C-alpha positions in Angstrom: 82.4 80.8 -170.7 83.4 78.0 -173.1 82.5 74.5 -172.0 83.5 71.1 -173.2 83.7 67.4 -172.3 86.2 64.7 -173.2 84.6 63.5 -176.4 85.7 62.0 -179.6 87.4 64.5 -181.9 88.5 66.9 -179.1 92.1 68.0 -179.7 94.8 69.1 -177.2 97.8 71.1 -178.2 101.0 69.8 -176.6 103.7 72.2 -177.5 104.2 71.7 -181.3 102.1 68.5 -181.2 98.4 68.1 -181.6 96.7 65.1 -179.9 93.1 64.1 -180.8 90.8 61.8 -178.8 90.0 58.8 -181.0 88.2 56.3 -178.8 87.7 54.8 -175.4 89.5 51.5 -175.0 88.0 48.4 -173.4 90.3 49.0 -170.5 88.6 52.3 -169.7 91.5 54.4 -170.9 91.2 57.2 -173.5 93.3 56.8 -176.7 94.7 59.9 -178.3 96.5 60.1 -181.7 99.2 62.6 -182.4 99.8 64.3 -185.8 102.7 61.9 -186.5 100.4 58.9 -185.8 101.8 58.2 -182.3 99.1 56.6 -180.0 98.9 57.4 -176.3 96.6 55.7 -173.8 95.7 57.8 -170.7 93.2 57.4 -167.9 90.7 60.1 -167.2 92.7 61.3 -164.3 95.9 61.5 -166.2 94.3 63.4 -169.1 92.6 65.8 -166.7 95.9 66.4 -164.9 97.7 67.4 -168.1 94.8 69.7 -169.0 94.5 71.3 -165.6 98.2 71.9 -165.2 98.3 73.8 -168.5 100.7 71.3 -170.0 98.0 70.6 -172.6 95.7 73.2 -174.0 92.4 72.5 -175.7 92.0 73.6 -179.3 88.9 75.7 -179.3 88.2 74.9 -183.0 87.4 71.4 -182.0 84.8 72.3 -179.5 81.3 71.3 -180.5 78.3 69.3 -179.5 78.7 67.0 -176.5 76.2 64.5 -178.0 79.1 62.1 -178.6 80.7 62.6 -175.1 82.6 59.7 -173.9 81.0 59.6 -170.5 78.4 61.1 -168.3 78.2 59.8 -164.7 77.1 60.7 -161.2 78.9 59.5 -158.0 78.2 56.0 -156.8 76.2 55.3 -153.7 77.1 53.0 -150.8 74.9 50.2 -152.1 77.2 49.8 -155.2 80.1 48.7 -153.1 80.7 45.0 -152.1 78.9 44.0 -148.9 82.1 43.3 -147.1 83.3 46.9 -147.8 80.0 48.3 -146.6 80.4 46.4 -143.3 84.0 47.5 -142.9 83.0 51.2 -143.4 80.3 50.9 -140.8 82.8 49.2 -138.4 85.2 52.1 -138.8 82.4 54.7 -138.3 81.4 53.1 -135.0 85.0 53.3 -133.7 85.1 57.0 -134.6 81.8 57.6 -132.9 83.0 55.8 -129.8 86.2 58.0 -129.6 84.6 61.3 -130.7 87.8 62.8 -132.1 86.3 66.2 -132.3 86.0 66.5 -128.5 88.9 64.2 -127.6 92.3 65.3 -129.0 94.6 62.5 -130.1 96.1 60.7 -127.2 97.2 57.1 -127.8 96.5 55.9 -124.3 93.0 57.4 -124.0 92.1 56.4 -127.5 93.3 52.8 -127.0 91.1 52.5 -123.9 88.1 53.8 -125.9 89.0 51.4 -128.8 89.1 48.4 -126.5 85.8 49.3 -125.0 84.2 49.7 -128.4 85.7 46.4 -129.6 84.2 44.6 -126.6 80.8 46.0 -127.5 81.1 45.0 -131.1 82.7 41.6 -130.3 85.6 42.6 -132.6 88.6 40.4 -132.0 91.0 42.5 -134.1 90.6 46.1 -133.0 92.6 48.8 -134.8 95.4 50.7 -133.2 95.0 54.5 -132.3 97.2 55.5 -135.3 95.0 53.7 -137.7 91.9 55.3 -136.3 93.5 58.7 -136.5 94.2 58.0 -140.3 90.5 57.2 -140.6 89.6 60.4 -138.9 91.7 62.5 -141.2 89.8 61.1 -144.2 86.4 61.4 -142.5 86.4 64.7 -140.7 86.0 67.0 -143.8 83.0 65.3 -145.4 81.5 63.3 -142.6 80.6 60.8 -145.4 80.8 57.1 -144.8 82.1 56.8 -148.4 85.5 58.1 -147.2 85.8 55.0 -144.9 85.3 52.5 -147.7 88.5 50.4 -148.0 90.5 51.4 -151.1 92.2 48.1 -151.7 94.0 49.7 -154.7 96.2 47.4 -156.7 99.9 47.9 -156.7 100.8 51.0 -158.8 104.5 50.4 -158.9 106.6 50.3 -162.1 106.5 46.5 -162.3 102.8 46.4 -161.8 102.3 49.0 -164.6 104.6 47.0 -166.8 102.7 43.8 -166.3 99.4 45.6 -167.1 100.9 47.2 -170.1 101.9 43.7 -171.4 98.2 42.7 -170.8 97.0 45.6 -172.8 99.2 44.7 -175.7 98.1 41.0 -175.6 94.4 41.6 -175.5 94.7 43.9 -178.6 96.3 41.1 -180.6 94.8 38.0 -179.1 91.5 38.7 -177.4 89.9 41.6 -179.2 89.7 39.9 -182.6 86.9 38.2 -184.5 88.7 34.8 -183.9 87.1 34.9 -180.4 90.0 33.1 -178.6 89.2 32.2 -175.0 90.5 33.9 -171.9 93.1 31.2 -171.4 94.8 32.2 -174.6 95.4 35.7 -173.1 96.9 34.1 -170.0 99.3 31.9 -172.0 100.4 34.8 -174.2 101.0 37.1 -171.2 103.1 34.4 -169.6 105.1 33.9 -172.8 105.7 37.7 -173.1 106.9 37.9 -169.5 109.2 34.9 -170.0 110.7 36.4 -173.1 111.3 39.7 -171.2 113.0 37.9 -168.3 115.2 36.0 -170.7 116.2 39.2 -172.5 117.2 40.9 -169.2 119.4 38.3 -167.3 121.1 40.8 -165.1 117.9 42.3 -163.7 115.3 41.0 -161.2 112.8 38.8 -163.1 109.3 40.2 -163.7 106.8 38.3 -161.7 103.9 36.8 -163.5 100.4 37.8 -162.5 98.1 35.0 -161.4 95.5 33.6 -163.7 92.7 34.9 -161.5 94.3 38.4 -161.8 94.3 38.3 -165.6 90.7 37.0 -165.6 89.8 39.9 -163.3 91.4 42.4 -165.7 89.4 40.8 -168.5 86.2 41.1 -166.6 86.9 44.8 -165.9 87.0 45.6 -169.7 84.2 47.6 -171.1 82.0 44.9 -172.5 80.3 46.7 -175.3 83.7 47.6 -176.8 84.9 44.0 -176.4 81.8 42.7 -178.2 82.3 45.3 -181.0 85.8 43.9 -181.5 84.9 40.2 -181.2 81.4 40.1 -182.8 81.5 43.1 -185.1 80.3 46.7 -184.7 76.8 45.9 -186.2 76.2 43.0 -183.8 77.3 45.1 -180.8 75.1 48.0 -181.9 72.0 45.7 -182.1 72.9 44.0 -178.8 73.3 47.3 -176.9 70.7 49.4 -178.6 68.6 51.3 -176.2 65.0 52.2 -176.4 65.3 55.8 -175.2 62.0 57.6 -175.7 59.7 56.9 -178.6 58.4 58.6 -181.7 55.9 61.3 -180.7 52.8 61.6 -182.8 49.7 63.7 -182.0 47.0 62.5 -184.4 46.1 59.9 -186.9 47.8 59.9 -190.3 50.7 61.8 -188.9 53.0 58.8 -189.3 52.2 55.5 -191.1 54.7 52.7 -190.7 55.0 50.2 -193.5 57.0 47.0 -193.4 57.2 43.6 -195.1 57.3 40.1 -193.6 57.0 36.6 -194.9 53.8 35.1 -193.5 54.4 32.0 -191.3 51.8 30.2 -193.4 51.9 27.9 -196.5 49.2 29.0 -199.0 47.7 26.6 -201.5 46.5 27.0 -205.1 42.7 27.2 -205.1 42.5 24.9 -208.1 45.3 22.3 -207.8 45.3 22.4 -204.0 49.0 22.2 -204.1 51.1 24.2 -201.6 52.5 27.4 -203.2 54.7 28.5 -200.3 54.8 31.4 -197.9 53.5 34.8 -199.4 54.9 38.2 -198.5 52.7 40.6 -196.5 53.1 44.3 -196.7 51.3 46.0 -193.9 50.6 49.7 -193.0 49.7 50.8 -189.5 49.0 54.2 -188.0 51.5 55.0 -185.3 49.1 57.1 -183.3 46.1 54.9 -183.1 47.8 51.5 -183.9 45.0 51.0 -186.5 45.8 48.9 -189.4 45.1 51.1 -192.5 45.9 48.7 -195.3 47.8 45.6 -196.5 49.0 43.9 -199.6 49.8 40.2 -200.0 51.9 38.8 -202.9 54.2 36.0 -203.8 56.7 38.5 -205.1 59.6 39.7 -203.0 59.2 43.1 -201.3 59.5 46.0 -203.7 58.4 49.6 -204.2 55.4 48.1 -206.2 54.2 46.3 -203.0 54.6 49.5 -200.9 52.7 51.5 -203.5 49.9 49.0 -203.6 49.7 48.9 -199.8 49.8 52.7 -199.6 47.0 52.9 -202.2 44.8 50.5 -200.2 45.6 52.4 -197.0 44.4 55.8 -198.4 41.2 54.5 -200.0 38.0 54.1 -197.9 37.3 50.4 -197.0 33.5 50.2 -197.7 34.0 48.6 -201.1 36.6 46.1 -199.8 34.4 45.1 -196.8 31.3 44.7 -199.1 32.9 41.6 -200.5 32.9 40.0 -197.1 29.3 40.2 -195.8 30.2 38.2 -192.6 32.4 41.0 -191.3 30.3 43.1 -189.0 32.7 45.7 -187.8 33.7 49.0 -189.3 37.1 50.0 -190.8 37.1 53.8 -190.9 40.8 54.1 -191.8 41.5 56.2 -194.9 43.2 59.4 -196.0 46.5 60.7 -197.2 49.2 60.4 -194.5 51.8 63.1 -193.7 54.7 60.7 -193.5 55.4 57.0 -194.2 58.3 55.1 -192.5 59.7 52.3 -194.6 62.8 50.2 -194.8 66.0 51.5 -196.3 66.4 48.7 -198.8 67.7 49.5 -202.3 64.5 48.0 -203.7 62.5 50.8 -202.1 64.7 53.6 -203.3 62.8 53.8 -206.6 61.6 56.7 -208.7 58.1 55.3 -208.6 57.8 55.5 -204.8 59.5 58.8 -204.5 57.5 60.4 -207.3 54.2 59.2 -206.0 54.9 60.5 -202.5 56.2 63.8 -203.8 53.0 64.2 -205.9 50.8 63.5 -202.9 52.8 65.5 -200.5 53.9 62.6 -198.4 57.3 62.5 -196.7 59.3 59.3 -196.9 61.4 58.3 -193.9 63.9 55.6 -194.8 64.7 53.8 -191.5 68.2 52.4 -191.1 69.0 48.7 -191.7 68.6 46.4 -188.7 66.8 49.0 -186.7 63.4 47.6 -186.0 62.9 50.0 -183.1 62.5 52.8 -185.7 59.2 51.2 -186.7 58.2 49.8 -183.4 54.4 49.9 -184.0 54.5 47.7 -187.1 57.1 45.3 -185.7 55.0 44.8 -182.6 51.9 44.2 -184.7 53.5 41.4 -186.7 54.0 39.5 -183.5 50.4 40.1 -182.4 49.1 39.0 -185.8 51.2 35.8 -185.7 50.1 34.8 -182.2 46.5 35.9 -182.7 45.8 34.5 -186.2 48.6 33.0 -188.4 49.9 30.5 -185.9 46.4 29.2 -185.3 45.7 28.4 -189.0 46.4 25.0 -190.6 49.5 25.0 -192.6 51.4 27.4 -190.3 55.2 27.0 -190.2 55.3 28.9 -186.8 58.1 31.4 -186.1 61.0 28.9 -185.8 61.9 25.3 -186.2 61.7 24.6 -182.5 58.1 25.9 -182.3 57.1 23.9 -185.4 58.5 20.6 -184.2 57.3 17.8 -186.4 54.0 19.5 -187.4 53.5 18.7 -191.1 52.8 22.2 -192.4 52.7 21.2 -196.1 50.2 18.4 -195.5 47.9 20.5 -193.3 47.8 23.5 -195.6 44.3 24.3 -196.7 44.3 28.1 -196.9 44.2 29.7 -200.4 44.8 33.3 -201.3 41.1 34.2 -201.3 40.5 32.7 -197.9 43.7 34.2 -196.5 42.7 37.8 -197.5 39.2 37.1 -196.1 40.6 35.8 -192.8 43.1 38.6 -192.4 40.5 41.3 -193.1 38.1 39.7 -190.6 40.7 39.4 -187.9 41.9 43.0 -188.4 38.4 44.5 -188.4 36.5 42.3 -185.9 39.3 41.4 -183.5 42.5 43.5 -183.6 41.0 47.0 -184.1 38.5 46.5 -181.3 40.8 44.9 -178.8 42.4 47.0 -176.0 46.0 47.9 -176.9 48.3 48.2 -173.9 50.6 50.7 -175.7 47.8 53.3 -176.2 45.6 52.5 -173.3 42.5 51.8 -175.4 41.1 50.3 -178.6 42.7 51.3 -181.9 39.2 51.9 -183.3 38.2 54.3 -180.5 41.5 56.2 -180.7 41.2 56.6 -184.5 37.6 57.9 -184.3 38.5 60.3 -181.5 41.4 61.7 -183.3 39.7 61.8 -186.7 37.0 64.2 -185.3 39.7 66.7 -184.6 41.6 66.3 -187.9 40.8 67.1 -191.5 41.3 63.9 -193.4 42.2 64.5 -197.0 41.5 62.3 -200.0 42.5 62.6 -203.7 40.1 64.7 -205.6 40.1 62.1 -208.4 40.4 58.5 -207.0 41.5 57.4 -210.4 44.6 59.4 -209.9 45.8 56.8 -207.4 46.4 54.3 -210.1 48.5 56.8 -212.0 50.4 57.8 -208.9 51.3 54.3 -208.1 52.5 53.6 -211.6 56.1 53.4 -212.6 57.3 56.6 -214.3 59.2 56.6 -217.6 59.8 58.6 -220.8 59.3 57.7 -224.4 59.1 59.4 -227.8 55.7 59.7 -229.5 55.7 58.6 -233.2 52.9 58.2 -235.7 52.6 54.5 -234.7 52.3 55.6 -231.0 54.6 54.7 -228.2 56.8 51.6 -227.9 57.3 50.2 -224.4 59.0 46.8 -223.9 58.2 45.6 -227.3 54.5 46.6 -227.2 52.9 49.5 -229.1 50.4 51.8 -227.5 48.3 54.3 -229.6 45.0 56.1 -229.8 43.4 59.1 -231.5 43.7 61.1 -228.3 47.4 60.3 -228.0 48.0 61.4 -231.6 46.4 64.7 -230.9 49.5 65.6 -228.9 51.7 64.9 -231.9 49.4 66.8 -234.3 49.5 69.9 -232.0 53.3 69.8 -231.6 53.8 69.1 -235.3 56.6 66.6 -234.7 57.6 63.5 -232.8 58.1 64.6 -229.3 59.2 63.0 -226.0 56.4 62.4 -223.4 56.1 61.2 -219.8 54.1 58.1 -219.0 53.2 55.7 -216.3 53.2 51.9 -216.7 52.1 49.1 -214.4 53.4 45.8 -213.2 50.1 44.1 -212.9 49.0 44.7 -216.5 50.4 45.6 -219.9 46.9 46.3 -221.3 47.3 50.1 -221.0 49.5 52.9 -219.9 48.9 56.5 -218.9 50.6 59.3 -221.0 50.8 62.8 -219.7 49.3 65.4 -222.1 51.6 68.4 -221.9 48.9 70.7 -223.3 45.9 69.6 -221.3 48.1 69.0 -218.3 46.5 65.6 -217.5 47.1 61.9 -218.0 45.2 60.0 -220.8 44.7 56.3 -220.9 46.3 54.7 -223.9 45.5 51.0 -224.7 47.9 48.4 -226.2 47.4 47.9 -229.9 47.6 44.1 -229.4 44.5 44.1 -227.1 43.9 40.4 -227.4 47.5 39.6 -226.4 47.8 42.2 -223.6 44.5 41.5 -221.9 44.9 40.5 -218.2 48.7 40.0 -218.8 51.1 40.9 -216.0 54.2 42.6 -217.1 56.5 39.9 -215.7 54.9 37.3 -217.9 55.1 39.6 -220.9 58.8 39.9 -220.4 59.1 36.1 -220.4 57.0 35.9 -223.5 59.0 38.6 -225.3 62.3 36.8 -224.4 61.0 33.5 -225.6 59.7 35.0 -228.9 63.0 36.7 -229.5 64.8 33.4 -229.2 62.4 31.6 -231.5 61.4 34.3 -234.1 64.1 37.1 -233.8 63.7 40.7 -232.7 60.9 41.5 -235.1 58.0 39.4 -233.7 54.5 39.3 -235.3 51.4 39.5 -233.2 50.6 35.9 -234.0 54.0 34.8 -232.8 53.6 36.7 -229.6 50.3 35.0 -229.0 51.9 31.7 -229.7 54.7 32.5 -227.2 52.2 33.6 -224.7 50.4 30.3 -224.9 53.6 28.4 -224.4 54.6 30.5 -221.4 51.2 30.1 -219.8 51.5 26.3 -220.2 54.9 26.5 -218.5 53.4 28.5 -215.6 50.6 26.0 -215.3 53.2 23.2 -215.2 55.1 25.1 -212.6 52.0 25.4 -210.4 51.8 21.6 -210.5 55.5 21.0 -210.0 56.7 18.8 -207.1 59.0 21.6 -205.9 57.3 24.3 -203.9 59.7 26.9 -205.0 58.6 26.4 -208.6 55.0 26.7 -207.7 55.6 29.9 -205.7 57.5 31.4 -208.7 54.6 30.6 -211.0 52.1 32.2 -208.6 54.4 35.2 -208.4 54.5 35.7 -212.2 50.7 35.7 -212.3 50.6 38.4 -209.6 48.5 36.2 -207.4 47.9 38.8 -204.7 45.4 40.5 -202.5 44.5 43.1 -205.1 43.3 40.4 -207.5 40.8 39.3 -204.8 39.4 42.8 -204.7 38.9 42.7 -208.5 36.8 39.7 -208.1 38.8 37.2 -210.2 41.6 34.9 -209.5 44.4 35.5 -212.0 45.4 31.8 -211.9 42.0 30.8 -213.1 42.0 33.6 -215.7 45.4 32.5 -217.0 44.3 28.9 -217.5 41.3 29.8 -219.7 41.9 29.9 -223.5 42.7 33.5 -224.5 39.8 33.8 -226.9 37.3 32.7 -224.2 38.2 35.4 -221.7 36.1 38.2 -223.2 32.9 36.2 -223.0 33.5 34.4 -219.7 31.5 35.9 -216.8 33.6 37.2 -213.9 34.1 34.7 -211.2 32.8 35.4 -207.8 34.5 35.1 -204.5 34.0 32.1 -202.3 31.0 32.3 -200.0 31.6 34.3 -196.9 32.8 32.6 -193.8 30.8 32.4 -190.6 30.6 35.4 -188.3 33.3 33.9 -186.1 36.8 32.8 -187.3 36.9 29.1 -188.1 38.3 26.9 -185.3 41.5 25.7 -186.6 42.7 24.2 -183.4 45.8 22.2 -184.3 45.7 20.0 -181.2 42.2 18.8 -182.1 43.4 17.4 -185.4 44.4 13.8 -185.0 44.9 12.8 -188.6 
């Protein structure tokens, strides 16, 4: 047996005309569109009557899934009716019980005596007549349900009443259901103008009575509110407002689903040398959906991009012992590592990159691009951000809080004392020693325990060669190999090992390579014969050392303007010194936006902390001194407990 439901797209055949269901109107009616564009609005009952009588026949070719059915409902119970209607139904039932119509055939005299006796018992001053009670009995006797005794109080269904409501429907479509968001009074005024115009155009007929203002307001209140909001506020706003959390993502073990998202930290970070505020950095965080364990993070002053996701993913997959070794005051363990099965990320255009897709394809990781403005699709990471802000960020000096009202007159810029090194230290300590070992209501336990319990039952995989992670997180490209090597963004890369590829092929040939945003000092070129990547250094080693690619692009552009397209190595070094001076000036600029841009160009991020050197300090040293300078060390470890940054205790 074929089954269907009144859903969008269902088509009825009306003689030679086909009518398709388009939408449900805010008035509750179903709108159908004919082949010729004619629109028809019918109630559910009117549509069912045409279908049941055979006047309209369903087109079987339009039968399909009922996932988009217009409605699915069950009968209402007594408690959903107004209290006065419930009391009236109970009153009617007591009269029927007093008369007992099943044992007492209808007799006006005997029924009136029973009604008066029951009225005296109930202290009812307006008892019904026997004919009214008989009408109640005819409705009640088949079902014996008190619902049949509920007063109908149906509005008038005469031709004039239908005409008045038709005018109302036309008015709300042009006046009320628009993004201009006119008030209800505008609907009343327009309905009255329409009725007045109709009465003036029909002088010989009885005038059409105007509905009262309260009646029109009641009609407006009866509209389907989600459809009203979609028309007045926009479809996207209505979708967000009425989104439903139905079920949740089901995961059965760790590393089955890793959620990655970005957020600007509610904290102003300072430069560790000038002590000037740099602004709010971006945090890219990865969390395991099953255990709620934080598996990695990446902090940078650059806007969210695939580079940030790749760096966060790289940190998430690697064991954390080397990272924790830099912070001896952290006592807890951080056992999160391994290649995940799936990562859920935003659907931004900046994340649809060849680098991210190629890296995940090579590692066998599925990418789930969640829809825009759908935070519920990454519920674990979204909830974590709130926990992190309340548990750590909003307690640090220099916080900007989550909104202007919460911030009040707190001078965030003046109170800022946290630099990037300290921020990475604090965040790591809070994640390991507080968050991962605190009971989580969503999983009914601690993230650390849930991770360890699941990890015992799962094979956790790692890359055979950890060095491959750098190559995998690189940005793919193609270039031609010549005798002078490979040219990439104005720099030449060459080595004897690279030239062996050309000698074997006997000609210049295109090759695949990976380059990196954090450094132009080297690239990796794929050897098509050995089937492996080889590291190829830049020929201008002195220039390329510790140079982020963003700054190289600035240097190249400046050198082009000054010296032309063919720049000598000495000219590039000169342009680099000028750009670095400009960045140093930007870091001391009065405008925080300029300081933040300067820090972003230097890739002042959490990975630079892991390498043990602050790129800001490295950029400020003369180029020729960098090779002999000893690597800087991190600031001394903090105390075992987080510092007490109680804002209320600070009186200055």
